GURO-385252 format. One line per field, with one value per residue (C-alpha): z, y, x; residue number from 1; residue in one letter. Coordinates in steps of 0.001 Angstrom, whole numbers, plus 500000, padded with zeros to 6 digits. Layout:
<pts>
Z: Z,...;
Y: Y,...;
X: X,...;
k: NUM,...;
r: a,...;
</pts>
This chain:
<pts>
Z: 969263,968823,971326,973780,973373,974281,977325,978652,979769,983117,982946,980192,982011,979126,975461,973162,969845,967312,964612,961401,958449,954946,951417,950306,952771,952140,951410,948824,945550,946611,949659,952096,954203,957227,957852,956003,958996,959459,955817,956246,956828,958916,961274,961993,962588,964873,966765,967537,968696,970978,972443,972900,975024,976895,980206,979871,981837,980240,976708,975150,971648,970139,967408,966158,963299,962087,959530,962080,965543,968090,971048,973652,974317,977232,976314,972568,970429,967936,964939,963134,959741,957047,954550,951626,951746,950437,946639,944597,941552,941472,940597,940206,943621,944895,947964,950060,948478,948729,952115,953562,952210,953779,957136,957108,956501,959198,961667,961168,962695,965519,965843,966133,967054,965160,962358,961707,958588,956055,952639,950411,950579,951009,954380,955072,958204,958705,962026,962711,960582,960114,957134,957404,954682,952960,954586,951276,949643,945878,944025,940878,942064,942577,939050,937549,939479,938888,942549,943778,944493,948309,950584,953033,955874,958739,960763,964366,966408,969950,971671,974579,977363,977201,973614,971531,968584,968935,966749,963710,962220,959629,960731,957852,957325,955011;
Y: 694898,694329,691443,693530,696369,694031,692806,696319,695869,694117,692904,690475,687152,684818,685189,682149,682666,679857,679774,677913,677607,678112,677155,680210,679988,676413,675704,673016,673041,670015,669887,667174,666563,664835,667501,670510,672799,671930,672836,676358,679708,680606,677765,679441,682799,681284,679359,682672,684145,681210,681516,685329,684883,681675,683524,685543,683424,685073,684100,680642,680343,677228,675848,672353,670276,669407,670760,671128,672588,672158,674511,674751,678294,678058,674971,675483,673372,675635,674344,676352,675595,677648,676441,675377,671776,673001,673112,674781,676175,679253,677072,678039,678734,679893,678536,677664,674314,672675,674375,672917,669446,669738,670843,667955,665483,666869,667012,663243,663009,665581,667777,671487,674261,676872,676970,679692,679863,682108,681222,682525,686185,687061,687757,685621,685072,682411,681424,678738,679962,682920,683220,685872,688463,689460,691608,693057,693452,693665,693376,691942,688376,689132,690442,687381,684968,686885,687516,690048,693484,693259,695905,694937,693408,690917,689293,689849,687774,687450,684208,684720,682144,681498,682468,681318,683278,686445,688922,688981,692204,693403,695159,697369,697882,700895;
X: 587454,583725,583739,585762,583260,580383,582312,582662,579037,579526,575947,576951,577160,577912,578809,578918,580706,580154,582835,582116,584457,583085,583964,586024,588907,589995,593639,592826,590839,588835,586584,587662,584573,586164,588805,587396,587887,591534,592231,590850,592416,589347,590190,593529,591859,589203,591866,593603,590316,589706,593205,592800,589657,590647,591090,587827,585360,582311,583343,583052,584453,582969,585227,584597,585962,582486,580061,577254,577563,574805,574442,571683,570418,568045,566009,566308,568592,570365,572312,574981,576517,578131,575492,577656,576403,573028,573012,570312,572153,569910,566939,563325,561859,565266,566908,563864,562962,566412,566930,563713,564644,568104,566615,564220,567133,569423,566522,566202,569682,569466,566372,567086,564640,566609,569201,571781,573957,575596,577036,574258,575199,571520,569913,566858,564805,562102,560452,563084,565996,568370,570692,573378,573824,577050,579727,580854,577471,577091,580396,581960,581498,577795,577538,579309,577096,573853,573118,570618,572069,572099,573499,576310,574332,574597,571805,570905,568446,567199,566168,563810,563871,560136,559240,562224,563494,561435,563243,565509,566816,569309,572486,573477,577222,577323;
k: 1,2,3,4,5,6,7,8,9,10,11,12,13,14,15,16,17,18,19,20,21,22,23,24,25,26,27,28,29,30,31,32,33,34,35,36,37,38,39,40,41,42,43,44,45,46,47,48,49,50,51,52,53,54,55,56,57,58,59,60,61,62,63,64,65,66,67,68,69,70,71,72,73,74,75,76,77,78,79,80,81,82,83,84,85,86,87,88,89,90,91,92,93,94,95,96,97,98,99,100,101,102,103,104,105,106,107,108,109,110,111,112,113,114,115,116,117,118,119,120,121,122,123,124,125,126,127,128,129,130,131,132,133,134,135,136,137,138,139,140,141,142,143,144,145,146,147,148,149,150,151,152,153,154,155,156,157,158,159,160,161,162,163,164,165,166,167,168,169,170,171,172,173,174;
r: x,x,x,x,x,x,x,x,x,x,x,x,x,x,x,x,x,x,x,x,x,x,x,x,x,x,x,x,x,x,x,x,x,x,x,x,x,x,x,x,x,x,x,x,x,x,x,x,x,x,x,x,x,x,x,x,x,x,x,x,x,x,x,x,x,x,x,x,x,x,x,x,x,x,x,x,x,x,x,x,x,x,x,x,x,x,x,x,x,x,x,x,x,x,x,x,x,x,x,x,x,x,x,x,x,x,x,x,x,x,x,x,x,x,x,x,x,x,x,x,x,x,x,x,x,x,x,x,x,x,x,x,x,x,x,x,x,x,x,x,x,x,x,x,x,x,x,x,x,x,x,x,x,x,x,x,x,x,x,x,x,x,x,x,x,x,x,x,x,x,x,x,x,x;
</pts>
């Protein structure tokens, strides 16, 4: 319904929706890297979404069986991932040190101007990176894992044709 609401605005020329599976919805205990997406309940949901919008010419649902998805927005290469390949075990310095190391390594493969991911249940924005927050916010799982008491929040960003990623903002879900 949210996508249909956006499409009510006839000025919307193009809407790209990147769908990435994560680590919680897998159908197996073990992660199988080469076909992780196909062993995910999210994959089934995203497949239905893609089918639902297949006749809407303004909507492109991007669903790939790969950990990383690359999409050009204007002249900027954007990379999307769920984020669960990055391990930091709550270490000193938090997520930023292993995250920067991971970004350096994947940029050796294909250079991206911007990265977008979720997984860490904590919203973060850096000049070249947006990490989505948590839909559910602070809950029993957060207590058990020792996570920060974050509010239910998602991330919003704008990419300007000439200036790149110019704005990131929280979208509070309370």
